[in-house]
SEDODREN-393881 format. One line per 8 residues: number of its first residue (from 1); for each residue x, y, z of N, C-alpha, C, CB. Coordinates in Angstrom, 2 decimals. Glycine has a CB too. Example, Ala and Ser with C-alpha at 12.3 -4.5 7.8 and 13.67 -1.06 7.14 Angstrom:
1> 13.19,-5.69,7.80,12.30,-4.50,7.80,13.20,-3.30,7.80,11.31,-4.47,9.05  12.85,-2.25,7.08,13.67,-1.06,7.14,12.90,0.03,7.87,14.08,-0.60,5.72
END
This chain:
1> 26.55,8.25,-32.12,26.93,9.26,-31.16,27.87,10.29,-31.77,27.58,8.61,-29.97  27.71,10.56,-33.05,28.52,11.58,-33.71,28.34,12.94,-33.06,28.17,11.67,-35.19  27.12,13.22,-32.59,26.83,14.49,-31.97,27.75,14.76,-30.77,25.37,14.54,-31.53  28.00,13.74,-29.95,28.87,13.91,-28.79,30.33,14.13,-29.18,28.77,12.70,-27.90  30.75,13.53,-30.24,32.16,13.60,-30.64,32.51,14.89,-31.35,32.49,12.44,-31.52  31.54,15.54,-31.96,31.81,16.73,-32.76,31.90,18.00,-31.93,30.75,16.90,-33.81  32.50,19.03,-32.49,32.60,20.31,-31.79,31.25,21.04,-31.77,33.66,21.20,-32.46  31.12,21.95,-30.86,29.93,22.80,-30.79,30.19,24.02,-31.65,29.60,23.20,-29.32
9> 29.32,24.25,-32.61,29.54,25.36,-33.55,28.49,26.46,-33.45,29.56,24.83,-34.95  27.54,26.31,-32.55,26.52,27.34,-32.39,26.70,28.06,-31.06,25.10,26.74,-32.48  26.34,29.33,-31.05,26.47,30.13,-29.85,25.22,29.97,-29.00,26.71,31.61,-30.20  25.37,30.11,-27.70,24.25,30.01,-26.77,23.26,31.13,-27.02,24.75,30.06,-25.32  21.99,30.79,-26.99,20.95,31.79,-27.15,20.45,32.19,-25.76,19.78,31.26,-28.03  20.56,33.45,-25.45,20.15,33.95,-24.15,18.76,34.54,-24.23,21.15,35.00,-23.64  17.87,34.04,-23.40,16.51,34.57,-23.33,16.21,34.90,-21.89,15.47,33.55,-23.91  16.28,36.16,-21.56,16.06,36.59,-20.19,15.00,37.69,-20.19,17.37,37.08,-19.53
17> 13.84,37.42,-19.60,12.77,38.41,-19.60,13.17,39.74,-18.94,11.56,37.85,-18.89  13.98,39.68,-17.90,14.41,40.91,-17.25,15.23,41.79,-18.17,15.22,40.59,-16.01  16.17,41.19,-18.90,16.97,41.96,-19.86,16.11,42.51,-20.98,18.09,41.09,-20.43  15.17,41.71,-21.43,14.27,42.16,-22.49,13.48,43.39,-22.04,13.30,41.02,-22.89  13.00,43.36,-20.81,12.27,44.51,-20.28,13.17,45.74,-20.22,11.71,44.20,-18.89  14.42,45.55,-19.75,15.35,46.68,-19.70,15.60,47.23,-21.10,16.68,46.26,-19.05  15.79,46.34,-22.06,16.07,46.75,-23.43,14.98,47.66,-23.98,16.23,45.53,-24.33  13.74,47.31,-23.65,12.61,48.09,-24.18,12.18,49.23,-23.26,11.43,47.17,-24.40
25> 13.03,49.55,-22.27,12.81,50.76,-21.50,12.20,50.63,-20.13,12.00,51.62,-22.25  12.10,49.43,-19.60,11.55,49.29,-18.25,12.45,50.00,-17.25,11.40,47.79,-17.88  11.84,50.49,-16.21,12.59,51.10,-15.12,13.37,50.00,-14.41,11.64,51.86,-14.13  14.70,50.12,-14.33,15.50,49.08,-13.67,15.04,48.78,-12.24,16.95,49.50,-13.64  14.56,49.80,-11.53,14.08,49.56,-10.16,12.90,48.60,-10.13,13.68,50.87,-9.51  12.10,48.59,-11.19,10.94,47.71,-11.25,11.32,46.27,-11.58,9.95,48.23,-12.29  12.53,46.06,-12.06,12.95,44.74,-12.54,13.99,44.09,-11.63,13.51,44.86,-13.95  14.90,44.86,-11.07,16.09,44.30,-10.43,15.80,43.46,-9.19,17.00,45.39,-10.06
33> 14.92,43.88,-8.33,14.69,43.15,-7.08,14.22,41.72,-7.36,13.66,43.87,-6.22  13.25,41.58,-8.24,12.73,40.24,-8.54,13.76,39.38,-9.27,11.45,40.34,-9.38  14.48,39.99,-10.21,15.51,39.23,-10.93,16.60,38.75,-9.97,16.12,40.09,-12.04  16.99,39.60,-9.04,17.99,39.20,-8.05,17.48,38.01,-7.24,18.33,40.37,-7.11  16.23,38.06,-6.79,15.66,36.95,-6.01,15.62,35.66,-6.83,14.24,37.32,-5.54  15.17,35.77,-8.08,15.08,34.58,-8.94,16.44,33.91,-9.10,14.52,34.96,-10.30  17.46,34.72,-9.38,18.79,34.14,-9.62,19.44,33.66,-8.32,19.70,35.17,-10.30  19.13,34.29,-7.21,19.63,33.80,-5.92,19.02,32.42,-5.60,19.30,34.81,-4.78
41> 17.74,32.26,-5.90,17.08,30.96,-5.65,17.70,29.86,-6.50,15.57,31.05,-5.93  17.94,30.16,-7.78,18.53,29.15,-8.66,19.95,28.83,-8.20,18.53,29.63,-10.13  20.71,29.85,-7.80,22.06,29.63,-7.31,22.03,28.74,-6.07,22.74,30.98,-7.00  21.12,29.00,-5.15,21.00,28.17,-3.94,20.66,26.72,-4.30,19.92,28.74,-3.01  19.83,26.54,-5.30,19.47,25.20,-5.76,20.72,24.47,-6.27,18.39,25.26,-6.87  21.50,25.14,-7.09,22.73,24.53,-7.61,23.72,24.25,-6.50,23.36,25.43,-8.67  23.82,25.16,-5.54,24.74,24.95,-4.42,24.32,23.75,-3.57,24.83,26.20,-3.55  23.01,23.52,-3.48,22.51,22.34,-2.77,22.93,21.07,-3.50,20.99,22.40,-2.64
49> 22.86,21.09,-4.83,23.32,19.94,-5.61,24.78,19.64,-5.31,23.12,20.19,-7.11  25.60,20.69,-5.24,27.02,20.51,-4.97,27.21,19.93,-3.57,27.77,21.86,-5.10  26.49,20.46,-2.60,26.65,20.01,-1.21,26.24,18.55,-1.02,25.82,20.89,-0.29  25.28,18.10,-1.82,24.80,16.72,-1.67,25.28,15.80,-2.77,23.30,16.71,-1.63  26.14,16.30,-3.62,26.64,15.49,-4.73,27.57,14.40,-4.27,27.33,16.36,-5.74  27.79,13.49,-5.15,28.67,12.37,-4.86,29.93,12.47,-5.73,27.95,11.02,-5.12  31.10,12.27,-5.14,32.33,12.35,-5.93,32.40,11.27,-7.01,33.54,12.23,-5.02  31.56,10.26,-6.90,31.56,9.19,-7.90,30.73,9.54,-9.14,31.03,7.92,-7.29
57> 30.03,10.66,-9.10,29.20,11.03,-10.24,30.05,11.28,-11.47,28.37,12.27,-9.91  29.42,11.13,-12.62,30.11,11.32,-13.90,30.59,12.77,-14.04,29.18,10.95,-15.07  31.67,12.94,-14.78,32.26,14.26,-14.94,31.34,15.23,-15.70,33.58,14.14,-15.66  30.62,14.75,-16.70,29.77,15.61,-17.51,28.76,16.40,-16.70,29.05,14.80,-18.53  27.95,15.75,-15.88,26.99,16.49,-15.06,27.68,17.47,-14.10,26.11,15.53,-14.28  28.84,17.08,-13.57,29.57,17.95,-12.66,30.04,19.21,-13.40,30.77,17.21,-12.04  30.55,19.04,-14.60,31.00,20.19,-15.39,29.84,21.11,-15.75,31.71,19.72,-16.66  28.70,20.53,-16.09,27.52,21.33,-16.41,27.05,22.10,-15.17,26.38,20.44,-16.95
65> 27.10,21.46,-14.02,26.72,22.12,-12.77,27.66,23.29,-12.47,26.72,21.12,-11.61  28.94,23.11,-12.71,29.90,24.20,-12.49,29.58,25.39,-13.39,31.34,23.70,-12.74  29.20,25.13,-14.62,28.82,26.20,-15.53,27.56,26.90,-15.02,28.58,25.66,-16.96  26.60,26.14,-14.53,25.38,26.72,-13.98,25.67,27.60,-12.77,24.41,25.61,-13.59  26.56,27.15,-11.90,26.95,27.95,-10.74,27.57,29.28,-11.18,27.94,27.18,-9.86  28.50,29.20,-12.11,29.17,30.42,-12.59,28.16,31.36,-13.24,30.28,30.07,-13.60  27.26,30.81,-14.01,26.23,31.59,-14.70,25.36,32.34,-13.68,25.34,30.67,-15.59  24.86,31.62,-12.69,23.97,32.24,-11.70,24.71,33.23,-10.81,23.31,31.16,-10.85
73> 25.95,32.93,-10.46,26.73,33.90,-9.67,26.90,35.21,-10.43,28.12,33.32,-9.31  27.13,35.11,-11.71,27.28,36.32,-12.51,25.96,37.08,-12.62,27.80,35.97,-13.91  24.86,36.37,-12.79,23.56,37.05,-12.84,23.26,37.76,-11.53,22.45,36.06,-13.17  23.52,37.10,-10.41,23.30,37.74,-9.12,24.15,38.99,-9.01,23.61,36.76,-7.95  25.41,38.90,-9.39,26.31,40.05,-9.35,25.77,41.18,-10.23,27.73,39.64,-9.80  25.36,40.85,-11.44,24.85,41.85,-12.37,23.61,42.57,-11.82,24.51,41.20,-13.71  22.62,41.80,-11.38,21.36,42.41,-10.91,21.57,43.19,-9.63,20.30,41.33,-10.70  22.43,42.71,-8.72,22.70,43.46,-7.50,23.41,44.77,-7.82,23.55,42.62,-6.54
81> 24.36,44.73,-8.73,25.07,45.94,-9.12,24.10,46.95,-9.75,26.22,45.61,-10.10  23.22,46.46,-10.60,22.24,47.34,-11.24,21.28,47.92,-10.20,21.46,46.57,-12.32  20.94,47.12,-9.22,20.03,47.57,-8.17,20.64,48.71,-7.36,19.66,46.39,-7.25  21.95,48.70,-7.19,22.63,49.70,-6.36,23.10,50.94,-7.13,23.82,49.05,-5.69  23.02,50.90,-8.42,23.57,51.99,-9.22,22.74,53.25,-9.09,23.66,51.57,-10.68  23.40,54.34,-9.36,22.69,55.61,-9.42,22.06,55.72,-10.80,23.63,56.82,-9.13  21.03,56.51,-10.90,20.35,56.69,-12.18,21.32,57.25,-13.21,19.13,57.63,-12.03  21.33,56.67,-14.37,22.20,57.11,-15.47,21.68,58.42,-16.03,22.28,56.03,-16.58
89> 22.56,59.38,-16.21,22.11,60.65,-16.79,21.63,60.46,-18.22,23.23,61.68,-16.76  20.64,61.20,-18.61,20.11,61.10,-19.98,20.50,62.28,-20.78,18.60,60.96,-19.99
END
């Protein structure tokens, strides 16, 4: 179990199709609504886990769930903000 005891030395790799589309020039209006829905659904799923979780559960899964909640809340915030923004001048 050396893997568990050692530090994490690699950075998280982010693979998000919505961001990739934006990077290559997709119209944000064509991407934001669906991305917002997707991340809202995942957030609701995680919130359901929290609501039905047991306080006796191991700390590791609880900590991972907290990270997932924070991650999805930020994605929802990002996509909603992008959805409401005015077109950026070129």
